[in-house]
Every structure is written in structure tokens, then in C-alpha cells.
N, C-alpha and C positions, 0 to 999 in steps of 0.2 A: 354910422360907419361900420359897426359890427355886423349889421345885417347885409351890407354890401359885400363884405368879405365872405360871409357865409354863402351868399348867392353866387359869388364868383367861384368859390370852391365847389359848390354843387354843380355849376355849369361845366367846370373842368372835369369832374368825375363823370358826368353824363357824356361828355365828348370822348373820354377815354373808353368808357363802356361801349359806346357806339362803334369804336374802332376795333374792339376785340373780335378776333376771328380765330376759329380753330382750323388747323390744317392737318390733313392726314398724309403722312409720308410713308411710302412703301420702302422698307429697309431690306437690302439684299446683302448677303454675306459676300465678302471679297473672294473671288475665285482665284485659286493658286495659278500662277503663271508658269507654264511648263514649256518654255522656249529655250532651255539651256542656260538661263541666266539666274542670278541670285541677287538679293537686295545688296546695295552697296554698303560696305562697312565704314566708309568715311563720312557719309551724309545720311545714313539710315534710310535711304530710299527717296530722299527729297530732291536730290540733285544740287542742293545748295550747301556749300561749305561754310560753317560758322567758325571764324577764327577767334583769336584771343579777345575776350570781352566779358561782359556780365549782363544779367537780366535785371533791369531796373524798372520797377512798377509794371512788370509784365511785358516789357519791351526790350529786345536784345540790343545792347549798346556795344558795338564792336565792329569788326569788319566781316563782310560776307562776300562770297563769290561763287563761281561755278565750281563744283566739286572736281578736283583734278583726278580722282581715282576712277570715276565712272564717266567723266566728260559731261556731267550734267544730266545724264539719262536716268540716274537713280537705280540702275541695275548694272551688274558686272557680268561679262562673259567669262568663260574659263581662261581665255587669253589675258583679260584684264586682271583677274585674280593672280595669275602667275606673275605678271609684270609687277603688280603692286607688292606681292610678297618678296620678290627679289629686291625691289627698291627699299622696302622696310628693313630687310636683313643685311644688305650689303652696301647701300649707297647713303641712306639717310643718316645724318649725324645729329645727336642731341647736344646742345650746349647748355651748360649750367649757369 
């Protein structure tokens, strides 16, 4: 029985070794976008708003949705920034 387990383990490692492949990936640096926009400060450029919640075992548990500050684009125009700053300073209320 011990030899069967050793043989099975050897076959397993042979199968794993046969599947090992090396890949070469060309890395490019991100080019700055110069179209008059800047990354969204509400979603950090992802376009997804993460609401109240927590990260449990590497998975976000909470509510998510389209970012309201950039409309899900991940970038804000000067008009978006002006609108969001006005909202932050004059409209939004924090409750305790």
C-alpha cells in the first residue's frame, strides 16, 4: 500500500512538471492621459464605489455600485470636479 501511494505521488508530480510553462510578458509603463481629466477621488479610478463594509478573507463584503462622482468612468473632468466640490462643501451632511 505504501508503494502505491509513492507511485501515485510520483505520477502527480510528473503531471505537474509536464504542465509547467514559462511565459514572457512585455511590460509597458502606463502613459499619462492628457485629455483634461484627472483620476476620480471617489473610486480611485476604478469607476466602482465601495460603500460601507469590510474585507473578509480578501473579499469585500459590503455594497458596491457605480461611482456617483465620475459616473463610472474612473476619471473626472474639470466640470465634474467643480460639481463634486460644491456638493461636498455645501450640500452633503454627515450624520453621527
